[in-house]
N, C-alpha and C positions, 0 to 999 in steps of 0.2 A: 739336772734340770727336771722339774716336775713335768709329766707329760702334757698337762694342760697349758704349759707355757713354752713347750718345745717347738721351735721353728725350723728344725733340721729338715732340709730338702725343700724349703719354701724359698721362692724368689721374691725379693722386695725391691720395688722401684721407688726412690725417694727424690722428688723434685726439689730443686734448690738446695742440694746437699753438698755443695762444694765448700761451705763454711758454716759457722754458727750452729744454730739449733739443728739444721739439717744433717750436719756431720755428726753431731752427738746422737741423733736418732739412728743414723747408719751404724754407729758403733754399738748401740744398744741392741738393735735387731740382729746384727752379726754375732753378738755375744750369746744370743739365744739360738744360734744355729742357722739363721737365714743367710742366703746368698744375696748380697746387696748390689744393686745397680745405682750408681751415683748419677745425678743429673745436674746440669747447669748450663748457662749460656756461654760463659767464659771458658774456652777450651783449655787455656793454659792453667787457670786456677783449678779447673776440674782435674787435670792431669796431676798437678801438684798434690791435691788432696788425696787422690787415689794412691799416689806413690807413698804419701805419709802413712795412710792406713795400712798399706801393704807392709810398710816398715814395722808396723805394730803387730804383724802377723794376721791381719784381716784381709781375706781375699775379696776383692771388689772388682767390678767391671764398670764401664762408664757409658752413658748415652747422652751426648751433648745435643740439646735442643732448647728452643725458647717456647715456654708454655703458651705464649700469646700467638704463636704461629701454628694455626690449626693443621695445615698440610704437613709442615715439618714435624710437629709432635706426633701426628698420626702415623707418619712413615717411620719415625724412630721407634715408636712403641711396637709397630709391626716387626721391625728388625730385631728388637729384644725378644719378642715372642718366637721368632724364627731361629735366631742364632744363639740365644742364651737359654731360653725356656719360658714356660708360662708364668706370667706375672700373677703371683698369689696374693701379694700385698702391695697396695699403692698408698704412698704417703704424699698427699698434696701439701707441700711445704713452701713452695716458691711464694715470695712476697716482697713488696717494697713499701716504703713509707716516705712520702714527700710532704713536708710540712708547710703550712702557710695559713694566714687568716682566710676564712672561707669567703669573705666578701671580696677579696682580692685574688682568689684562686683562679688561674687560667683553666679553661675547660680542658685543654690537652693534658694538664697534670691530673685532673679528676679522672679522665678517661684512661690514662696510663695506669693509675693505681687500681681502679676497678677492673681494668682489662687484665692485669697481672694477677691480682689477689683473688678475684671472684670468677671472672670469665675464663681465666687460664685454668682454674681448678675444674670448671665445667668441661672445658675442651679435653683436658687430659683424662678426667674421670670418665667421661663418656667413651673415649677411645679405648681405655683399658676395660671398662665394664662390658663392652661388646665382646671382648675375648672371654671375660669371666662368665658371661651369660651362657656361652656355649659349653662351659665346663660345669656350670651350676654350682659355683663356689667362688668366694673371694672376700677380701677384707680391704676396705678403703678407709683411710684415716685422713680427715681434713684438718690441717693445723690452723686452728682459729686463734683466739686471743681473749684476754680479759676485755679487750675492746670490742668483742662481740656483744658485750653487755654494758660496758661503761665508756663514756666519752671523755676526752681531755682536749683542752684548747689546742687549736691549730692542726689537728689530725682528722678532720671530718671525713676526707676521702677514705682513709684507712679504717676508721670506725665503721663507715658505711659498708666497705668491702668485707670486713670481718663479721659484721652483723648479717650481711647477706650470705656469707659462707656458712654461718651457723644454720640458717634456714635452707640453704642448698643441701647441707648434710641431711636434714630431715626429708627433703624432697627426694634425694637419691635413695635414702633408706627405704622410703615407702614404695618407690617405683621398683626397686631391685630386690626387695626382701623375698619375693616369690622365686627368685633365682638363687637363693641361699647366699646372697651377698650382704654382708654386714657393713654399714657405713656409720661411722661415729666421728665426733670432733674432739680434738685435743686442744685445750685452752691454756697455753702457758701464761704465767704472770710476767713479772719483770725479771729477766735473766741477764746475766753479764755476758754480752756478746759484742762482736764488732759493731753491730747496728746500734746498740745502746751505749757504746763507749762515750759519746758526747754527753749523755745524761749522767753517767756514772762520774764523769769528771767535773760535772757542774755541782759545786758544793750545796747550793740551795735545793736543787732537785734531789740529790742524794739524801739530804737530811729529811726532805719531805717524804720520800719513799720509805725510808727506814721507820719513820713515825707512822705512816699510813698502813703499811703491811703488818698484820698481826705478828708474823714471824720475825719482824724487825730487821730484815736483810734482803739483799738481792738473791735470786735463785742461781744455783749452779746447774748448767745444762745437763749434767749427769743425773740430776734429780728428775728428769723426764723419762729416764730409762724404764722404770717399772710400768709407767702408764702406757708407753708405746708398745712394750712387749705384751701387756695385757690386751690392748685393743687389736693387736695383730694376731693373737693366738687363739686356740680353741677355747680358752677360758672365757672369751666374750662372745661365744657362738649364739647366744640368745639375747644379745644386747645390740640394738641398732637404733639409729636416729637420736643418739644421746650425746651430751657434751660432758667431758671430763676435764675439770679445771684443776691445774696444778700451779697454785698461785700464792702459797704461803698464807692463805686465808683472806686475800684482798677482796674477792667478790662476796665474802660473807659478812662484811662489816661496813657500817656507815662511816 
């Protein structure tokens, strides 16, 4: 491992890491030497994921909490700091997408998506940053989306939350740069995950995506590994407030 990308001795907390992209990011950071703390709301799923990763030889711990529960999240983060060690890397990955025509969308659905994807990242990011500030160092990576830039029919709450998360990333970066905390956004394109399974199984959407993405295919979550290691490592020490899209060229083409 090149020293610039070596995460040996670093502790990384990844929210929403009991499946999908979050689990892939956990594998990637562990492969670079980080000690990974998995997070999720579903304790059974979280335990199963941790057991699966341990079966692969990856040593992980878990911290079950809901990112929308400010008191619960703050207490859980304090427990990690006390019992496991200082959180050097935070990956705000928790997210949901509830679809529906905007004109018919119930307000509670809007608030649930914004509350999880945007406000949840603020609550967790603020709680972790308070510890990082005392140490004068830290890395925060907010998992945004191509929908931080582009909209698609029926996902207006998701688009709004991810656009807001992109700008929250900039706000965090500016406020916390003086404490040697770097905050950047990771923007995945369309990846094959449990969440996107219905889209993959829709022949019309699958054909549209393969034509729309310059690379001509869905992404494999393993292809996010290099980007997350870079953003979490000393290699990105003078990079903050930026977005790194890993999308097969989708945001580069009309």
